PQR file of N, CA, C, O and H, with PARSE charges and radii, in Angstrom:
ATOM      1  N   MET A   1       0.823  -1.190   0.000 -0.4000 1.5000
ATOM      2  CA  MET A   1       0.000   0.000   0.000 -0.0000 2.0000
ATOM      3  C   MET A   1       0.868   1.256   0.000  0.5500 1.7000
ATOM      4  O   MET A   1       0.579   2.222  -0.705 -0.5500 1.4000
ATOM      5  N   SER A   2       1.918   1.230   0.786 -0.4000 1.5000
ATOM      6  CA  SER A   2       2.819   2.378   0.861 -0.0000 2.0000
ATOM      7  C   SER A   2       3.479   2.638  -0.487  0.5500 1.7000
ATOM      8  O   SER A   2       3.695   3.789  -0.866 -0.5500 1.4000
ATOM      9  H   SER A   2       2.153   0.444   1.359  0.4000 1.0000
ATOM     10  N   ASP A   3       3.793   1.585  -1.197 -0.4000 1.5000
ATOM     11  CA  ASP A   3       4.419   1.712  -2.513 -0.0000 2.0000
ATOM     12  C   ASP A   3       3.480   2.427  -3.491  0.5500 1.7000
ATOM     13  O   ASP A   3       3.915   3.258  -4.288 -0.5500 1.4000
ATOM     14  H   ASP A   3       3.618   0.650  -0.889  0.4000 1.0000
ATOM     15  N   ILE A   4       2.213   2.099  -3.418 -0.4000 1.5000
ATOM     16  CA  ILE A   4       1.220   2.742  -4.290 -0.0000 2.0000
ATOM     17  C   ILE A   4       1.084   4.219  -3.938  0.5500 1.7000
ATOM     18  O   ILE A   4       0.999   5.066  -4.826 -0.5500 1.4000
ATOM     19  H   ILE A   4       1.860   1.423  -2.771  0.4000 1.0000
ATOM     20  N   LEU A   5       1.063   4.527  -2.644 -0.4000 1.5000
ATOM     21  CA  LEU A   5       0.974   5.922  -2.209 -0.0000 2.0000
ATOM     22  C   LEU A   5       2.202   6.716  -2.646  0.5500 1.7000
ATOM     23  O   LEU A   5       2.091   7.869  -3.064 -0.5500 1.4000
ATOM     24  H   LEU A   5       1.132   3.838  -1.922  0.4000 1.0000
ATOM     25  N   ASP A   6       3.355   6.099  -2.547 -0.4000 1.5000
ATOM     26  CA  ASP A   6       4.587   6.755  -2.993 -0.0000 2.0000
ATOM     27  C   ASP A   6       4.526   7.062  -4.490  0.5500 1.7000
ATOM     28  O   ASP A   6       4.906   8.146  -4.934 -0.5500 1.4000
ATOM     29  H   ASP A   6       3.446   5.163  -2.207  0.4000 1.0000
ATOM     30  N   LYS A   7       4.047   6.099  -5.243 -0.4000 1.5000
ATOM     31  CA  LYS A   7       3.935   6.297  -6.693 -0.0000 2.0000
ATOM     32  C   LYS A   7       2.909   7.377  -7.024  0.5500 1.7000
ATOM     33  O   LYS A   7       3.119   8.181  -7.932 -0.5500 1.4000
ATOM     34  H   LYS A   7       3.739   5.219  -4.882  0.4000 1.0000
ATOM     35  N   LEU A   8       1.808   7.390  -6.293 -0.4000 1.5000
ATOM     36  CA  LEU A   8       0.793   8.424  -6.504 -0.0000 2.0000
ATOM     37  C   LEU A   8       1.332   9.813  -6.157  0.5500 1.7000
ATOM     38  O   LEU A   8       1.092  10.781  -6.878 -0.5500 1.4000
ATOM     39  H   LEU A   8       1.638   6.737  -5.555  0.4000 1.0000
ATOM     40  N   ASN A   9       2.057   9.898  -5.053 -0.4000 1.5000
ATOM     41  CA  ASN A   9       2.664  11.174  -4.665 -0.0000 2.0000
ATOM     42  C   ASN A   9       3.688  11.630  -5.698  0.5500 1.7000
ATOM     43  O   ASN A   9       3.776  12.813  -6.031 -0.5500 1.4000
ATOM     44  H   ASN A   9       2.253   9.112  -4.466  0.4000 1.0000
ATOM     45  N   SER A  10       4.453  10.678  -6.193 -0.4000 1.5000
ATOM     46  CA  SER A  10       5.431  10.999  -7.226 -0.0000 2.0000
ATOM     47  C   SER A  10       4.731  11.478  -8.495  0.5500 1.7000
ATOM     48  O   SER A  10       5.164  12.441  -9.129 -0.5500 1.4000
ATOM     49  H   SER A  10       4.382   9.718  -5.923  0.4000 1.0000
ATOM     50  N   LEU A  11       3.671  10.814  -8.849 -0.4000 1.5000
ATOM     51  CA  LEU A  11       2.887  11.205 -10.019 -0.0000 2.0000
ATOM     52  C   LEU A  11       2.295  12.599  -9.826  0.5500 1.7000
ATOM     53  O   LEU A  11       2.297  13.421 -10.742 -0.5500 1.4000
ATOM     54  H   LEU A  11       3.319  10.033  -8.334  0.4000 1.0000
ATOM     55  N   LYS A  12       1.792  12.848  -8.627 -0.4000 1.5000
ATOM     56  CA  LYS A  12       1.224  14.157  -8.302 -0.0000 2.0000
ATOM     57  C   LYS A  12       2.281  15.250  -8.451  0.5500 1.7000
ATOM     58  O   LYS A  12       2.009  16.302  -9.030 -0.5500 1.4000
ATOM     59  H   LYS A  12       1.791  12.180  -7.883  0.4000 1.0000
ATOM     60  N   GLU A  13       3.471  15.008  -7.938 -0.4000 1.5000
ATOM     61  CA  GLU A  13       4.564  15.977  -8.055 -0.0000 2.0000
ATOM     62  C   GLU A  13       4.926  16.217  -9.518  0.5500 1.7000
ATOM     63  O   GLU A  13       5.173  17.349  -9.934 -0.5500 1.4000
ATOM     64  H   GLU A  13       3.692  14.154  -7.467  0.4000 1.0000
ATOM     65  N   ASN A  14       4.953  15.139 -10.284 -0.4000 1.5000
ATOM     66  CA  ASN A  14       5.272  15.275 -11.709 -0.0000 2.0000
ATOM     67  C   ASN A  14       4.211  16.081 -12.453  0.5500 1.7000
ATOM     68  O   ASN A  14       4.533  16.882 -13.330 -0.5500 1.4000
ATOM     69  H   ASN A  14       4.752  14.219  -9.947  0.4000 1.0000
ATOM     70  N   VAL A  15       2.956  15.867 -12.102 -0.4000 1.5000
ATOM     71  CA  VAL A  15       1.864  16.621 -12.723 -0.0000 2.0000
ATOM     72  C   VAL A  15       1.974  18.099 -12.353  0.5500 1.7000
ATOM     73  O   VAL A  15       1.775  18.971 -13.199 -0.5500 1.4000
ATOM     74  H   VAL A  15       2.694  15.216 -11.389  0.4000 1.0000
ATOM     75  N   ILE A  16       2.288  18.376 -11.105 -0.4000 1.5000
ATOM     76  CA  ILE A  16       2.463  19.764 -10.658 -0.0000 2.0000
ATOM     77  C   ILE A  16       3.609  20.426 -11.425  0.5500 1.7000
ATOM     78  O   ILE A  16       3.474  21.554 -11.900 -0.5500 1.4000
ATOM     79  H   ILE A  16       2.450  17.668 -10.418  0.4000 1.0000
ATOM     80  N   LYS A  17       4.733  19.723 -11.544 -0.4000 1.5000
ATOM     81  CA  LYS A  17       5.878  20.263 -12.288 -0.0000 2.0000
ATOM     82  C   LYS A  17       5.527  20.482 -13.754  0.5500 1.7000
ATOM     83  O   LYS A  17       5.927  21.478 -14.357 -0.5500 1.4000
ATOM     84  H   LYS A  17       4.843  18.807 -11.159  0.4000 1.0000
ATOM     85  N   LEU A  18       4.783  19.551 -14.316 -0.4000 1.5000
ATOM     86  CA  LEU A  18       4.368  19.673 -15.705 -0.0000 2.0000
ATOM     87  C   LEU A  18       3.463  20.889 -15.895  0.5500 1.7000
ATOM     88  O   LEU A  18       3.609  21.629 -16.868 -0.5500 1.4000
ATOM     89  H   LEU A  18       4.458  18.742 -13.826  0.4000 1.0000
ATOM     90  N   ASN A  19       2.539  21.091 -14.975 -0.4000 1.5000
ATOM     91  CA  ASN A  19       1.664  22.268 -15.041 -0.0000 2.0000
ATOM     92  C   ASN A  19       2.460  23.562 -14.932  0.5500 1.7000
ATOM     93  O   ASN A  19       2.167  24.533 -15.629 -0.5500 1.4000
ATOM     94  H   ASN A  19       2.420  20.489 -14.185  0.4000 1.0000
ATOM     95  N   GLU A  20       3.456  23.580 -14.068 -0.4000 1.5000
ATOM     96  CA  GLU A  20       4.312  24.760 -13.932 -0.0000 2.0000
ATOM     97  C   GLU A  20       5.070  25.017 -15.232  0.5500 1.7000
ATOM     98  O   GLU A  20       5.206  26.159 -15.670 -0.5500 1.4000
ATOM     99  H   GLU A  20       3.694  22.791 -13.501  0.4000 1.0000
ATOM    100  N   LYS A  21       5.560  23.938 -15.840 -0.4000 1.5000
ATOM    101  CA  LYS A  21       6.284  24.068 -17.106 -0.0000 2.0000
ATOM    102  C   LYS A  21       5.356  24.579 -18.209  0.5500 1.7000
ATOM    103  O   LYS A  21       5.752  25.409 -19.027 -0.5500 1.4000
ATOM    104  H   LYS A  21       5.450  23.010 -15.484  0.4000 1.0000
ATOM    105  N   ILE A  22       4.128  24.081 -18.227 -0.4000 1.5000
ATOM    106  CA  ILE A  22       3.145  24.546 -19.210 -0.0000 2.0000
ATOM    107  C   ILE A  22       2.872  26.034 -19.018  0.5500 1.7000
ATOM    108  O   ILE A  22       2.839  26.790 -19.989 -0.5500 1.4000
ATOM    109  H   ILE A  22       3.806  23.407 -17.563  0.4000 1.0000
ATOM    110  N   ASP A  23       2.676  26.457 -17.774 -0.4000 1.5000
ATOM    111  CA  ASP A  23       2.441  27.874 -17.486 -0.0000 2.0000
ATOM    112  C   ASP A  23       3.622  28.721 -17.938  0.5500 1.7000
ATOM    113  O   ASP A  23       3.448  29.777 -18.548 -0.5500 1.4000
ATOM    114  H   ASP A  23       2.703  25.843 -16.985  0.4000 1.0000
ATOM    115  N   SER A  24       4.814  28.250 -17.635 -0.4000 1.5000
ATOM    116  CA  SER A  24       6.025  28.968 -18.025 -0.0000 2.0000
ATOM    117  C   SER A  24       6.143  29.057 -19.548  0.5500 1.7000
ATOM    118  O   SER A  24       6.478  30.110 -20.091 -0.5500 1.4000
ATOM    119  H   SER A  24       4.956  27.393 -17.140  0.4000 1.0000
ATOM    120  N   THR A  25       5.868  27.959 -20.219 -0.4000 1.5000
ATOM    121  CA  THR A  25       5.949  27.931 -21.680 -0.0000 2.0000
ATOM    122  C   THR A  25       4.882  28.826 -22.304  0.5500 1.7000
ATOM    123  O   THR A  25       5.148  29.509 -23.293 -0.5500 1.4000
ATOM    124  H   THR A  25       5.596  27.104 -19.778  0.4000 1.0000
ATOM    125  N   ASN A  26       3.690  28.828 -21.740 -0.4000 1.5000
ATOM    126  CA  ASN A  26       2.623  29.702 -22.241 -0.0000 2.0000
ATOM    127  C   ASN A  26       2.994  31.174 -22.091  0.5500 1.7000
ATOM    128  O   ASN A  26       2.745  31.976 -22.990 -0.5500 1.4000
ATOM    129  H   ASN A  26       3.474  28.273 -20.936  0.4000 1.0000
ATOM    130  N   LEU A  27       3.587  31.524 -20.960 -0.4000 1.5000
ATOM    131  CA  LEU A  27       4.021  32.903 -20.746 -0.0000 2.0000
ATOM    132  C   LEU A  27       5.110  33.278 -21.745  0.5500 1.7000
ATOM    133  O   LEU A  27       5.065  34.348 -22.351 -0.5500 1.4000
ATOM    134  H   LEU A  27       3.789  30.872 -20.229  0.4000 1.0000
ATOM    135  N   GLU A  28       6.082  32.395 -21.911 -0.4000 1.5000
ATOM    136  CA  GLU A  28       7.158  32.649 -22.867 -0.0000 2.0000
ATOM    137  C   GLU A  28       6.585  32.813 -24.276  0.5500 1.7000
ATOM    138  O   GLU A  28       7.003  33.703 -25.016 -0.5500 1.4000
ATOM    139  H   GLU A  28       6.119  31.526 -21.419  0.4000 1.0000
ATOM    140  N   ASN A  29       5.647  31.972 -24.639 -0.4000 1.5000
ATOM    141  CA  ASN A  29       5.019  32.044 -25.951 -0.0000 2.0000
ATOM    142  C   ASN A  29       4.310  33.386 -26.145  0.5500 1.7000
ATOM    143  O   ASN A  29       4.413  34.004 -27.205 -0.5500 1.4000
ATOM    144  H   ASN A  29       5.307  31.249 -24.038  0.4000 1.0000
ATOM    145  N   LYS A  30       3.594  33.824 -25.117 -0.4000 1.5000
ATOM    146  CA  LYS A  30       2.896  35.110 -25.178 -0.0000 2.0000
ATOM    147  C   LYS A  30       3.888  36.255 -25.365  0.5500 1.7000
ATOM    148  O   LYS A  30       3.666  37.148 -26.183 -0.5500 1.4000
ATOM    149  H   LYS A  30       3.511  33.321 -24.256  0.4000 1.0000
ATOM    150  N   LEU A  31       4.975  36.225 -24.610 -0.4000 1.5000
ATOM    151  CA  LEU A  31       5.988  37.271 -24.718 -0.0000 2.0000
ATOM    152  C   LEU A  31       6.640  37.268 -26.098  0.5500 1.7000
ATOM    153  O   LEU A  31       6.894  38.327 -26.673 -0.5500 1.4000
ATOM    154  H   LEU A  31       5.155  35.499 -23.945  0.4000 1.0000
ATOM    155  N   LEU A  32       6.908  36.085 -26.621 -0.4000 1.5000
ATOM    156  CA  LEU A  32       7.518  35.988 -27.948 -0.0000 2.0000
ATOM    157  C   LEU A  32       6.568  36.484 -29.038  0.5500 1.7000
ATOM    158  O   LEU A  32       7.005  37.116 -30.000 -0.5500 1.4000
ATOM    159  H   LEU A  32       6.702  35.225 -26.154  0.4000 1.0000
ATOM    160  N   LYS A  33       5.290  36.204 -28.894 -0.4000 1.5000
ATOM    161  CA  LYS A  33       4.312  36.702 -29.867 -0.0000 2.0000
ATOM    162  C   LYS A  33       4.245  38.225 -29.831  0.5500 1.7000
ATOM    163  O   LYS A  33       4.164  38.870 -30.877 -0.5500 1.4000
ATOM    164  H   LYS A  33       4.935  35.691 -28.113  0.4000 1.0000
ATOM    165  N   ASN A  34       4.277  38.800 -28.634 -0.4000 1.5000
ATOM    166  CA  ASN A  34       4.289  40.260 -28.505 -0.0000 2.0000
ATOM    167  C   ASN A  34       5.541  40.847 -29.142  0.5500 1.7000
ATOM    168  O   ASN A  34       5.477  41.853 -29.849 -0.5500 1.4000
ATOM    169  H   ASN A  34       4.343  38.276 -27.784  0.4000 1.0000
ATOM    170  N   GLN A  35       6.676  40.211 -28.884 -0.4000 1.5000
ATOM    171  CA  GLN A  35       7.932  40.679 -29.458 -0.0000 2.0000
ATOM    172  C   GLN A  35       7.885  40.584 -30.981  0.5500 1.7000
ATOM    173  O   GLN A  35       8.329  41.499 -31.675 -0.5500 1.4000
ATOM    174  H   GLN A  35       6.728  39.394 -28.309  0.4000 1.0000
ATOM    175  N   GLN A  36       7.354  39.492 -31.496 -0.4000 1.5000
ATOM    176  CA  GLN A  36       7.257  39.322 -32.942 -0.0000 2.0000
ATOM    177  C   GLN A  36       6.369  40.407 -33.545  0.5500 1.7000
ATOM    178  O   GLN A  36       6.690  40.967 -34.593 -0.5500 1.4000
ATOM    179  H   GLN A  36       6.994  38.749 -30.932  0.4000 1.0000
ATOM    180  N   SER A  37       5.271  40.697 -32.892 -0.4000 1.5000
ATOM    181  CA  SER A  37       4.362  41.732 -33.372 -0.0000 2.0000
ATOM    182  C   SER A  37       5.061  43.089 -33.419  0.5500 1.7000
ATOM    183  O   SER A  37       4.907  43.842 -34.381 -0.5500 1.4000
ATOM    184  H   SER A  37       5.010  40.242 -32.041  0.4000 1.0000
ATOM    185  N   GLN A  38       5.825  43.395 -32.382 -0.4000 1.5000
ATOM    186  CA  GLN A  38       6.567  44.656 -32.345 -0.0000 2.0000
ATOM    187  C   GLN A  38       7.617  44.700 -33.450  0.5500 1.7000
ATOM    188  O   GLN A  38       7.812  45.736 -34.086 -0.5500 1.4000
ATOM    189  H   GLN A  38       5.951  42.784 -31.601  0.4000 1.0000
ATOM    190  N   LEU A  39       8.290  43.580 -33.676 -0.4000 1.5000
ATOM    191  CA  LEU A  39       9.323  43.538 -34.711 -0.0000 2.0000
ATOM    192  C   LEU A  39       8.721  43.672 -36.107  0.5500 1.7000
ATOM    193  O   LEU A  39       9.317  44.304 -36.979 -0.5500 1.4000
ATOM    194  H   LEU A  39       8.131  42.739 -33.159  0.4000 1.0000
ATOM    195  N   VAL A  40       7.558  43.092 -36.323 -0.4000 1.5000
ATOM    196  CA  VAL A  40       6.883  43.228 -37.616 -0.0000 2.0000
ATOM    197  C   VAL A  40       6.504  44.689 -37.848  0.5500 1.7000
ATOM    198  O   VAL A  40       6.669  45.206 -38.953 -0.5500 1.4000
ATOM    199  H   VAL A  40       7.073  42.579 -35.614  0.4000 1.0000
ATOM    200  N   SER A  41       5.998  45.351 -36.814 -0.4000 1.5000
ATOM    201  CA  SER A  41       5.655  46.773 -36.929 -0.0000 2.0000
ATOM    202  C   SER A  41       6.897  47.610 -37.199  0.5500 1.7000
ATOM    203  O   SER A  41       6.884  48.502 -38.047 -0.5500 1.4000
ATOM    204  H   SER A  41       5.864  44.931 -35.917  0.4000 1.0000
ATOM    205  N   GLU A  42       7.959  47.318 -36.477 -0.4000 1.5000
ATOM    206  CA  GLU A  42       9.212  48.052 -36.665 -0.0000 2.0000
ATOM    207  C   GLU A  42       9.744  47.845 -38.079  0.5500 1.7000
ATOM    208  O   GLU A  42      10.212  48.789 -38.714 -0.5500 1.4000
ATOM    209  H   GLU A  42       7.970  46.593 -35.788  0.4000 1.0000
ATOM    210  N   LYS A  43       9.673  46.620 -38.567 -0.4000 1.5000
ATOM    211  CA  LYS A  43      10.133  46.326 -39.927 -0.0000 2.0000
ATOM    212  C   LYS A  43       9.335  47.133 -40.941  0.5500 1.7000
ATOM    213  O   LYS A  43       9.900  47.699 -41.876 -0.5500 1.4000
ATOM    214  H   LYS A  43       9.292  45.852 -38.051  0.4000 1.0000
ATOM    215  N   SER A  44       8.034  47.182 -40.754 -0.4000 1.5000
ATOM    216  CA  SER A  44       7.171  47.937 -41.656 -0.0000 2.0000
ATOM    217  C   SER A  44       7.553  49.416 -41.668  0.5500 1.7000
ATOM    218  O   SER A  44       7.638  50.032 -42.730 -0.5500 1.4000
ATOM    219  H   SER A  44       7.575  46.722 -39.993  0.4000 1.0000
ATOM    220  N   GLU A  45       7.780  49.973 -40.496 -0.4000 1.5000
ATOM    221  CA  GLU A  45       8.192  51.377 -40.400 -0.0000 2.0000
ATOM    222  C   GLU A  45       9.535  51.602 -41.085  0.5500 1.7000
ATOM    223  O   GLU A  45       9.717  52.601 -41.782 -0.5500 1.4000
ATOM    224  H   GLU A  45       7.712  49.473 -39.634  0.4000 1.0000
ATOM    225  N   LEU A  46      10.472  50.686 -40.893 -0.4000 1.5000
ATOM    226  CA  LEU A  46      11.787  50.827 -41.514 -0.0000 2.0000
ATOM    227  C   LEU A  46      11.708  50.718 -43.031  0.5500 1.7000
ATOM    228  O   LEU A  46      12.434  51.413 -43.742 -0.5500 1.4000
ATOM    229  H   LEU A  46      10.325  49.875 -40.327  0.4000 1.0000
ATOM    230  N   ILE A  47      10.837  49.858 -43.527 -0.4000 1.5000
ATOM    231  CA  ILE A  47      10.655  49.741 -44.977 -0.0000 2.0000
ATOM    232  C   ILE A  47      10.108  51.053 -45.536  0.5500 1.7000
ATOM    233  O   ILE A  47      10.563  51.524 -46.579 -0.5500 1.4000
ATOM    234  H   ILE A  47      10.247  49.294 -42.949  0.4000 1.0000
ATOM    235  N   LYS A  48       9.135  51.641 -44.845 -0.4000 1.5000
ATOM    236  CA  LYS A  48       8.581  52.926 -45.287 -0.0000 2.0000
ATOM    237  C   LYS A  48       9.654  54.009 -45.287  0.5500 1.7000
ATOM    238  O   LYS A  48       9.759  54.785 -46.237 -0.5500 1.4000
ATOM    239  H   LYS A  48       8.766  51.259 -43.998  0.4000 1.0000
ATOM    240  N   LYS A  49      10.448  54.060 -44.223 -0.4000 1.5000
ATOM    241  CA  LYS A  49      11.516  55.064 -44.147 -0.0000 2.0000
ATOM    242  C   LYS A  49      12.540  54.842 -45.254  0.5500 1.7000
ATOM    243  O   LYS A  49      13.041  55.801 -45.841 -0.5500 1.4000
ATOM    244  H   LYS A  49      10.362  53.430 -43.451  0.4000 1.0000
ATOM    245  N   ASN A  50      12.850  53.588 -45.537 -0.4000 1.5000
ATOM    246  CA  ASN A  50      13.804  53.255 -46.588 -0.0000 2.0000
ATOM    247  C   ASN A  50      13.272  53.707 -47.946  0.5500 1.7000
ATOM    248  O   ASN A  50      14.014  54.280 -48.744 -0.5500 1.4000
ATOM    249  H   ASN A  50      12.444  52.809 -45.060  0.4000 1.0000
ATOM    250  N   GLU A  51      11.999  53.455 -48.210 -0.4000 1.5000
ATOM    251  CA  GLU A  51      11.392  53.873 -49.479 -0.0000 2.0000
ATOM    252  C   GLU A  51      11.391  55.396 -49.600  0.5500 1.7000
ATOM    253  O   GLU A  51      11.647  55.934 -50.677 -0.5500 1.4000
ATOM    254  H   GLU A  51      11.396  52.989 -47.561  0.4000 1.0000
ATOM    255  N   THR A  52      11.107  56.082 -48.512 -0.4000 1.5000
ATOM    256  CA  THR A  52      11.135  57.547 -48.522 -0.0000 2.0000
ATOM    257  C   THR A  52      12.546  58.054 -48.807  0.5500 1.7000
ATOM    258  O   THR A  52      12.729  58.982 -49.595 -0.5500 1.4000
ATOM    259  H   THR A  52      10.899  55.644 -47.637  0.4000 1.0000
ATOM    260  N   ALA A  53      13.532  57.450 -48.170 -0.4000 1.5000
ATOM    261  CA  ALA A  53      14.926  57.847 -48.394 -0.0000 2.0000
ATOM    262  C   ALA A  53      15.330  57.582 -49.844  0.5500 1.7000
ATOM    263  O   ALA A  53      16.009  58.407 -50.454 -0.5500 1.4000
ATOM    264  H   ALA A  53      13.383  56.696 -47.530  0.4000 1.0000
ATOM    265  N   LYS A  54      14.922  56.443 -50.399 -0.4000 1.5000
ATOM    266  CA  LYS A  54      15.223  56.144 -51.808 -0.0000 2.0000
ATOM    267  C   LYS A  54      14.615  57.192 -52.723  0.5500 1.7000
ATOM    268  O   LYS A  54      15.258  57.665 -53.660 -0.5500 1.4000
ATOM    269  H   LYS A  54      14.370  55.773 -49.903  0.4000 1.0000
ATOM    270  N   SER A  55      13.382  57.545 -52.444 -0.4000 1.5000
ATOM    271  CA  SER A  55      12.685  58.541 -53.257 -0.0000 2.0000
ATOM    272  C   SER A  55      13.402  59.884 -53.206  0.5500 1.7000
ATOM    273  O   SER A  55      13.594  60.530 -54.236 -0.5500 1.4000
ATOM    274  H   SER A  55      12.860  57.161 -51.683  0.4000 1.0000
ATOM    275  N   HIS A  56      13.795  60.298 -52.014 -0.4000 1.5000
ATOM    276  CA  HIS A  56      14.524  61.567 -51.871 -0.0000 2.0000
ATOM    277  C   HIS A  56      15.873  61.509 -52.581  0.5500 1.7000
ATOM    278  O   HIS A  56      16.286  62.477 -53.219 -0.5500 1.4000
ATOM    279  H   HIS A  56      13.639  59.772 -51.177  0.4000 1.0000
ATOM    280  N   LEU A  57      16.549  60.384 -52.471 -0.4000 1.5000
ATOM    281  CA  LEU A  57      17.849  60.233 -53.121 -0.0000 2.0000
ATOM    282  C   LEU A  57      17.699  60.269 -54.635  0.5500 1.7000
ATOM    283  O   LEU A  57      18.491  60.916 -55.321 -0.5500 1.4000
ATOM    284  H   LEU A  57      16.213  59.597 -51.953  0.4000 1.0000
ATOM    285  N   ARG A  58      16.688  59.580 -55.162 -0.4000 1.5000
ATOM    286  CA  ARG A  58      16.454  59.609 -56.614 -0.0000 2.0000
ATOM    287  C   ARG A  58      16.180  61.032 -57.086  0.5500 1.7000
ATOM    288  O   ARG A  58      16.700  61.462 -58.115 -0.5500 1.4000
ATOM    289  H   ARG A  58      16.045  59.055 -54.605  0.4000 1.0000
ATOM    290  N   ALA A  59      15.358  61.764 -56.327 -0.4000 1.5000
ATOM    291  CA  ALA A  59      15.047  63.148 -56.683 -0.0000 2.0000
ATOM    292  C   ALA A  59      16.309  64.000 -56.655  0.5500 1.7000
ATOM    293  O   ALA A  59      16.514  64.841 -57.530 -0.5500 1.4000
ATOM    294  H   ALA A  59      14.935  61.415 -55.491  0.4000 1.0000
ATOM    295  N   LEU A  60      17.144  63.785 -55.660 -0.4000 1.5000
ATOM    296  CA  LEU A  60      18.392  64.541 -55.551 -0.0000 2.0000
ATOM    297  C   LEU A  60      19.320  64.225 -56.716  0.5500 1.7000
ATOM    298  O   LEU A  60      19.920  65.132 -57.294 -0.5500 1.4000
ATOM    299  H   LEU A  60      16.977  63.102 -54.949  0.4000 1.0000
ATOM    300  N   LEU A  61      19.444  62.949 -57.066 -0.4000 1.5000
ATOM    301  CA  LEU A  61      20.297  62.562 -58.192 -0.0000 2.0000
ATOM    302  C   LEU A  61      19.761  63.123 -59.505  0.5500 1.7000
ATOM    303  O   LEU A  61      20.535  63.515 -60.378 -0.5500 1.4000
ATOM    304  H   LEU A  61      18.957  62.213 -56.597  0.4000 1.0000
ATOM    305  N   GLU A  62      18.457  63.160 -59.642 -0.4000 1.5000
ATOM    306  CA  GLU A  62      17.856  63.738 -60.845 -0.0000 2.0000
ATOM    307  C   GLU A  62      18.155  65.228 -60.928  0.5500 1.7000
ATOM    308  O   GLU A  62      18.457  65.747 -62.003 -0.5500 1.4000
ATOM    309  H   GLU A  62      17.828  62.842 -58.933  0.4000 1.0000
ATOM    310  N   ARG A  63      18.071  65.910 -59.799 -0.4000 1.5000
ATOM    311  CA  ARG A  63      18.400  67.345 -59.787 -0.0000 2.0000
ATOM    312  C   ARG A  63      19.862  67.568 -60.149  0.5500 1.7000
ATOM    313  O   ARG A  63      20.190  68.503 -60.879 -0.5500 1.4000
ATOM    314  H   ARG A  63      17.826  65.488 -58.927  0.4000 1.0000
ATOM    315  N   ILE A  64      20.740  66.707 -59.637 -0.4000 1.5000
ATOM    316  CA  ILE A  64      22.169  66.823 -59.968 -0.0000 2.0000
ATOM    317  C   ILE A  64      22.378  66.612 -61.462  0.5500 1.7000
ATOM    318  O   ILE A  64      23.127  67.356 -62.094 -0.5500 1.4000
ATOM    319  H   ILE A  64      20.473  65.947 -59.044  0.4000 1.0000
ATOM    320  N   ASP A  65      21.719  65.601 -62.031 -0.4000 1.5000
ATOM    321  CA  ASP A  65      21.829  65.360 -63.472 -0.0000 2.0000
ATOM    322  C   ASP A  65      21.310  66.552 -64.266  0.5500 1.7000
ATOM    323  O   ASP A  65      21.901  66.928 -65.278 -0.5500 1.4000
ATOM    324  H   ASP A  65      21.110  64.997 -61.517  0.4000 1.0000
ATOM    325  N   ASN A  66      20.211  67.146 -63.814 -0.4000 1.5000
ATOM    326  CA  ASN A  66      19.665  68.321 -64.501 -0.0000 2.0000
ATOM    327  C   ASN A  66      20.634  69.496 -64.447  0.5500 1.7000
ATOM    328  O   ASN A  66      20.771  70.241 -65.417 -0.5500 1.4000
ATOM    329  H   ASN A  66      19.731  66.840 -62.992  0.4000 1.0000
ATOM    330  N   ILE A  67      21.298  69.656 -63.318 -0.4000 1.5000
ATOM    331  CA  ILE A  67      22.285  70.737 -63.187 -0.0000 2.0000
ATOM    332  C   ILE A  67      23.451  70.483 -64.132  0.5500 1.7000
ATOM    333  O   ILE A  67      23.929  71.412 -64.784 -0.5500 1.4000
ATOM    334  H   ILE A  67      21.186  69.051 -62.530  0.4000 1.0000
ATOM    335  N   LYS A  68      23.914  69.242 -64.217 -0.4000 1.5000
ATOM    336  CA  LYS A  68      25.005  68.896 -65.137 -0.0000 2.0000
ATOM    337  C   LYS A  68      24.593  69.155 -66.578  0.5500 1.7000
ATOM    338  O   LYS A  68      25.355  69.734 -67.352 -0.5500 1.4000
ATOM    339  H   LYS A  68      23.526  68.488 -63.687  0.4000 1.0000
ATOM    340  N   ASP A  69      23.385  68.724 -66.939 -0.4000 1.5000
ATOM    341  CA  ASP A  69      22.891  68.922 -68.299 -0.0000 2.0000
ATOM    342  C   ASP A  69      22.728  70.404 -68.615  0.5500 1.7000
ATOM    343  O   ASP A  69      22.966  70.827 -69.747 -0.5500 1.4000
ATOM    344  H   ASP A  69      22.766  68.253 -66.310  0.4000 1.0000
ATOM    345  N   TYR A  70      22.328  71.186 -67.635 -0.4000 1.5000
ATOM    346  CA  TYR A  70      22.138  72.621 -67.831 -0.0000 2.0000
ATOM    347  C   TYR A  70      23.471  73.293 -68.165  0.5500 1.7000
ATOM    348  O   TYR A  70      23.520  74.222 -68.971 -0.5500 1.4000
ATOM    349  H   TYR A  70      22.134  70.843 -66.716  0.4000 1.0000
ATOM    350  N   GLY A  71      24.520  72.828 -67.556 -0.4000 1.5000
ATOM    351  CA  GLY A  71      25.840  73.410 -67.792 -0.0000 2.0000
ATOM    352  C   GLY A  71      26.421  73.057 -69.144  0.5500 1.7000
ATOM    353  O   GLY A  71      27.361  73.715 -69.590 -0.5500 1.4000
ATOM    354  H   GLY A  71      24.480  72.074 -66.901  0.4000 1.0000
ATOM    355  N   LYS A  72      25.901  72.048 -69.811 -0.4000 1.5000
ATOM    356  CA  LYS A  72      26.428  71.623 -71.108 -0.0000 2.0000
ATOM    357  C   LYS A  72      25.946  72.515 -72.246  0.5500 1.7000
ATOM    358  O   LYS A  72      26.559  72.538 -73.314 -0.5500 1.4000
ATOM    359  H   LYS A  72      25.137  71.513 -69.449  0.4000 1.0000
ATOM    360  N   ASP A  73      24.882  73.231 -72.036 -0.4000 1.5000
ATOM    361  CA  ASP A  73      24.330  74.067 -73.111 -0.0000 2.0000
ATOM    362  C   ASP A  73      25.167  75.241 -73.377  0.5500 1.7000
ATOM    363  O   ASP A  73      24.844  76.045 -74.251 -0.5500 1.4000
ATOM    364  H   ASP A  73      24.384  73.212 -71.169  0.4000 1.0000
TER
END
């Protein structure tokens, strides 16, 4: 009888540890999802800034070319 109780207690402890691990993993998963969401937003903002910078650079290079062409006349 004592052997069965020991096994049940051991099983109970294992279930408790497993539940703690599940809680910990769920929290980690939630935090990682939040981090991923923030990184996706940041990436989107950086892509927009990059496109804006490209546009400004193209406009600047076009103005430089126009100035060069103007001097050739």
